[in-house]
C-alpha positions in Angstrom: 0.2 0.1 0.4 2.9 2.6 0.7 4.0 1.8 -2.9 0.7 2.0 -4.1 1.0 5.8 -1.9 3.7 7.0 -3.3 3.3 6.1 -6.9 -0.1 8.1 -6.3 1.9 11.1 -4.5 4.7 10.8 -7.4 1.8 11.2 -10.0 -0.5 13.5 -8.2 1.9 15.5 -7.9 3.6 15.5 -11.9 -0.1 16.4 -12.8 0.0 19.1 -10.8 3.1 21.0 -10.9 2.7 20.2 -14.9 3.6 23.6 -16.7 1.3 22.6 -19.4 -2.7 23.5 -18.4 -4.3 19.8 -17.7 -7.8 19.3 -17.0 -9.9 15.4 -16.7 -13.3 15.7 -18.4 -16.2 12.8 -17.9 -17.9 12.0 -21.0 -20.5 14.3 -20.6 -18.3 17.6 -19.7 -18.4 17.0 -16.5 -14.7 18.7 -14.8 -13.3 15.9 -12.8 -10.1 17.8 -12.2 -8.0 20.1 -13.1 -3.4 21.2 -12.1 -2.8 24.1 -10.6 -1.1 25.2 -13.9 -5.3 25.6 -14.8 -6.0 27.7 -11.7 -3.1 30.0 -11.8 -3.8 31.3 -15.3 -7.2 31.8 -15.2 -7.3 32.9 -11.5 -10.0 30.7 -10.4 -9.8 27.8 -7.3 -10.4 24.4 -8.0 -13.6 24.2 -6.2 -14.8 27.4 -8.5 -13.8 24.6 -11.7 -14.3 21.1 -10.6 -17.4 19.4 -11.0 -18.6 21.9 -13.8 -19.3 21.2 -17.1 -16.5 23.3 -19.2 -19.4 25.3 -20.9 -20.2 26.1 -17.5 -17.0 28.1 -16.5 -15.9 31.2 -18.9 -12.3 29.4 -18.9 -13.5 28.6 -22.6 -14.9 31.2 -24.8 -18.5 30.9 -26.2 -16.6 31.1 -29.9 -14.5 28.4 -29.3 -17.3 25.7 -27.8 -18.6 24.0 -30.3 -15.3 23.3 -31.8 -14.6 21.4 -28.4 -18.1 19.5 -28.7 -17.4 18.2 -32.1 -13.9 17.1 -31.3 -14.9 15.4 -27.9 -17.7 13.6 -29.6 -14.9 12.3 -32.4 -12.5 11.2 -29.4 -15.6 9.1 -27.7 -16.3 7.9 -31.3 -13.2 6.7 -31.3 -11.8 8.9 -34.0 -8.3 10.2 -33.4 -8.3 14.1 -32.7 -5.6 16.4 -34.2 -4.3 19.0 -31.9 -6.0 22.5 -32.0 -5.9 26.4 -31.4 -8.1 27.7 -28.9 -8.4 30.3 -26.3 -8.3 30.8 -22.3 -9.9 33.7 -20.6 -8.8 34.4 -16.9 -11.2 36.3 -14.3 -9.9 39.7 -15.7 -11.0 39.0 -19.1 -7.5 38.8 -20.6 -7.0 35.9 -23.4 -4.6 33.4 -24.0 -3.6 31.4 -27.2 -3.5 27.5 -26.3 -2.8 24.4 -28.3 -4.9 21.6 -27.1 -4.3 17.9 -27.2 -7.3 15.9 -26.5 -6.3 11.9 -25.4 -9.2 9.3 -24.3 -8.2 7.8 -21.0 -9.0 3.7 -21.4 -9.7 1.3 -19.4 -10.0 -2.6 -21.4 -11.2 -0.4 -24.4 -13.9 1.9 -22.5 -13.5 5.1 -22.5 -13.4 6.6 -18.7 -12.0 10.0 -19.1 -10.7 12.7 -21.3 -7.7 14.0 -20.6 -7.6 17.7 -21.9 -3.8 18.8 -22.3 -3.1 22.9 -23.4 -0.1 24.4 -23.8 0.3 28.6 -23.5 0.8 29.5 -27.0 0.3 33.0 -26.5 3.7 35.0 -27.5 4.4 32.7 -30.6 0.9 33.7 -31.7 1.3 37.3 -31.1 4.7 36.6 -33.2 2.7 35.5 -36.2 0.9 38.0 -36.3 2.9 40.6 -36.4 4.9 38.1 -39.3 2.0 38.7 -41.1 0.8 41.7 -40.7 4.7 42.4 -42.0 4.6 40.4 -45.0 1.1 42.3 -45.9 2.4 45.3 -45.1 5.0 44.7 -47.5 2.9 43.1 -50.2 1.0 45.8 -50.0 3.9 47.9 -50.6 5.3 45.5 -53.5 1.8 46.3 -55.1 1.9 49.9 -55.4 5.4 50.0 -55.8 4.9 47.5 -59.1 1.4 49.8 -59.8 3.3 52.9 -60.4 6.4 51.6 -61.9 3.6 51.0 -64.5 2.1 53.8 -64.5 5.0 55.7 -65.0 5.8 53.2 -68.4 2.4 53.9 -70.2 2.7 58.0 -69.1 6.1 57.5 -71.4 4.5 55.0 -73.7 1.6 57.7 -74.5 4.4 60.4 -74.4 6.2 58.6 -77.5 2.9 57.5 -79.1 1.8 62.1 -79.2 5.9 62.7 -80.4 5.1 60.2 -82.7 2.3 62.0 -84.5 4.3 65.3 -84.7 7.2 63.6 -86.9 7.0 63.1 -90.5 10.2 61.1 -90.8 10.0 57.2 -91.1 12.8 56.6 -89.6 12.2 58.2 -86.4 8.8 56.9 -86.4 10.3 53.3 -86.5 12.8 54.5 -83.9 10.1 56.1 -81.3 7.3 53.0 -82.1 9.9 50.4 -81.5 10.8 52.6 -77.8 7.4 52.7 -77.4 7.0 48.8 -77.6 10.3 48.3 -75.4 8.2 50.5 -72.8 5.0 48.4 -73.1 6.7 45.0 -72.5 8.3 46.4 -69.2 4.9 47.8 -68.6 3.4 44.4 -68.9 5.8 42.6 -66.5 4.8 45.3 -63.8 1.1 44.9 -64.3 0.8 40.9 -64.3 2.8 41.6 -60.8 0.2 43.8 -59.7 -2.2 42.0 -60.7 -0.7 38.7 -59.3 -1.0 36.5 -55.7 3.1 35.7 -56.2 4.5 39.7 -56.6 8.0 37.8 -57.5 7.0 36.1 -60.5 5.2 36.1 -64.0 3.1 33.8 -65.6 4.8 33.8 -69.3 1.8 31.6 -71.1 -0.6 35.1 -70.2 2.4 37.7 -70.6 3.7 36.7 -74.0 0.5 35.8 -75.4 -0.9 39.8 -74.6 3.0 40.5 -75.4 2.9 39.4 -78.5 -1.0 40.2 -79.6 0.4 44.0 -79.0 3.1 43.8 -81.4 0.3 42.8 -83.8 -1.6 45.7 -83.4 1.2 48.2 -83.1 2.6 46.9 -86.6 -0.9 46.3 -88.0 -0.1 43.4 -90.0 -3.0 41.0 -88.1 -4.6 40.0 -91.7 -1.0 39.1 -93.7 0.8 37.5 -90.9 -0.5 35.1 -88.0 1.2 34.3 -84.7 1.7 31.1 -84.0 3.3 30.6 -80.0 3.6 27.5 -77.9 4.5 28.1 -73.8 4.6 25.5 -71.3 3.6 26.4 -67.9 6.6 28.7 -66.8 6.9 31.5 -64.5 10.2 33.6 -64.4 11.5 36.1 -61.3 12.2 39.6 -62.7 15.8 39.2 -63.0 14.8 36.6 -65.8 11.3 38.1 -67.1 12.3 41.3 -68.1 15.3 40.6 -70.6 13.0 38.0 -71.7 10.5 40.0 -72.3 12.2 42.7 -74.4 14.6 40.0 -76.2 11.0 38.3 -77.4 9.8 42.6 -78.1 12.6 43.0 -80.1 12.3 39.7 -82.4 9.2 39.2 -83.3 9.1 43.7 -84.1 12.3 42.2 -86.6 10.1 40.0 -88.0 7.1 41.9 -88.7 9.2 45.0 -89.8 11.4 42.9 -92.4 10.4 39.2 -93.1 7.3 39.9 -95.0 7.8 42.7 -97.5 4.8 44.0 -99.9 2.2 42.5 -97.9 3.8 39.0 -98.4 1.5 36.4 -96.3 3.3 34.7 -93.2 3.9 33.6 -89.7 5.8 34.0 -86.4 6.4 31.1 -84.4 6.9 31.8 -80.8 7.7 29.0 -78.0 9.3 29.0 -74.9 9.7 25.7 -72.8 11.4 23.8 -70.0 14.7 21.7 -71.0 15.6 19.9 -67.7 17.8 22.3 -66.1 17.6 25.3 -68.6 14.8 26.9 -70.6 14.5 27.5 -74.5 13.1 30.4 -75.9 12.3 30.1 -80.3 11.3 33.3 -82.0 11.2 32.3 -85.5 9.5 33.3 -89.1 8.6 32.1 -92.5 9.5 35.2 -94.4 12.7 35.9 -96.7 15.1 35.4 -94.2 18.4 37.1 -93.4 21.1 38.6 -95.7 24.2 36.0 -96.0 26.6 39.0 -94.7 24.5 39.0 -91.0 26.5 38.4 -88.1 24.8 38.6 -84.9 27.7 39.3 -83.2 29.0 41.8 -85.5 24.8 43.5 -86.2 24.8 47.4 -85.9 21.3 46.9 -85.5 19.9 48.3 -82.4 17.5 46.3 -81.8 19.4 43.0 -82.0 22.2 44.4 -80.4 20.4 44.5 -77.8 18.9 40.8 -77.8 22.5 39.8 -77.3 23.0 42.2 -74.9 20.3 41.0 -72.8 21.0 36.8 -73.7 24.4 37.7 -72.4 22.2 39.1 -68.9 20.5 35.8 -68.4 23.5 34.1 -69.0 21.7 32.2 -72.7 23.2 31.2 -75.8 21.9 32.0 -79.0 21.7 30.4 -82.4 20.6 31.3 -85.3 18.6 28.6 -88.3 18.4 30.2 -91.8 16.1 27.7 -93.2 13.0 28.7 -94.5 12.7 31.9 -92.8 14.8 32.5 -89.8 14.9 30.5 -86.5 16.1 32.6 -83.2 16.9 29.8 -80.4 18.2 30.9 -77.2 18.9 28.6 -74.4 19.0 30.0 -70.7 18.5 29.5 -67.3 16.9 31.4 -64.7 18.9 34.3 -63.3 19.5 33.8 -59.7 18.7 37.2 -57.6 21.3 39.4 -56.5 20.9 41.3 -53.4 21.5 44.6 -53.6 22.9 46.7 -51.3 
């Protein structure tokens, strides 16, 4: 008997001094016992708690009671109950966040009691809420930045369009249009980011569709030249998206301007695919092709010089196929974000 008494005293001490909240419930929800941690936290004596249904005391806010009933019902039906978050309210009305574990105490398969163990996670929840709030503020700020950048680029595009109306020289008009299309290609990226839940990556399926459509409209060739797009479900970070978008804009513009002279009918093909650890961008046309003396590494055309420079920027390799028109193929990897000081 002495050993039994000592064993009971040992477990009673462990129960009472456990830093976690411990509550023993009957199957009908009556509180049979609580440990000292609960009384210290909520400010009620044991006699004010034991013998009452857990719904009759104000430890648990009313809005949380429904979840307790549901979890206890599941436990009594022999189901496993995942730990769940709840609240405790003390006598002064202060709320603590707790993580509750429910455990059935059985004898020969019959449930005798329910043990509810709660750990105070108030400081963790406060920290989590602060982080969430900070992330919301950061995302809101990033959205505002993308929105303002897009608007500023649209203003620049409108100014270029206005300037075009006052220029009679054909070459000057072409230069202004090309500059306008470059600005639009970048503005579209910021527009996509502003509208996206992920403020760091661009979905290139929608982006390329919109970009190519805008270029065809700009050059007014919808009736003679047709676009063909094959784009994988690919998203790229800002470090890669901007140069890649500009490359597509330059190559498609180049085909629209030079590949189909005198109203010649044709097709421009744009493809972006994943290839193991790389991406392959293809822009091709079935037009008249490039001059025999053309050398991509020694070109004096601003657009193609820009393509060369942007390809280097994304560590890409460019190859040209002159059969049945012109085919530019660029193999590249996604650029790693470089932290700026």
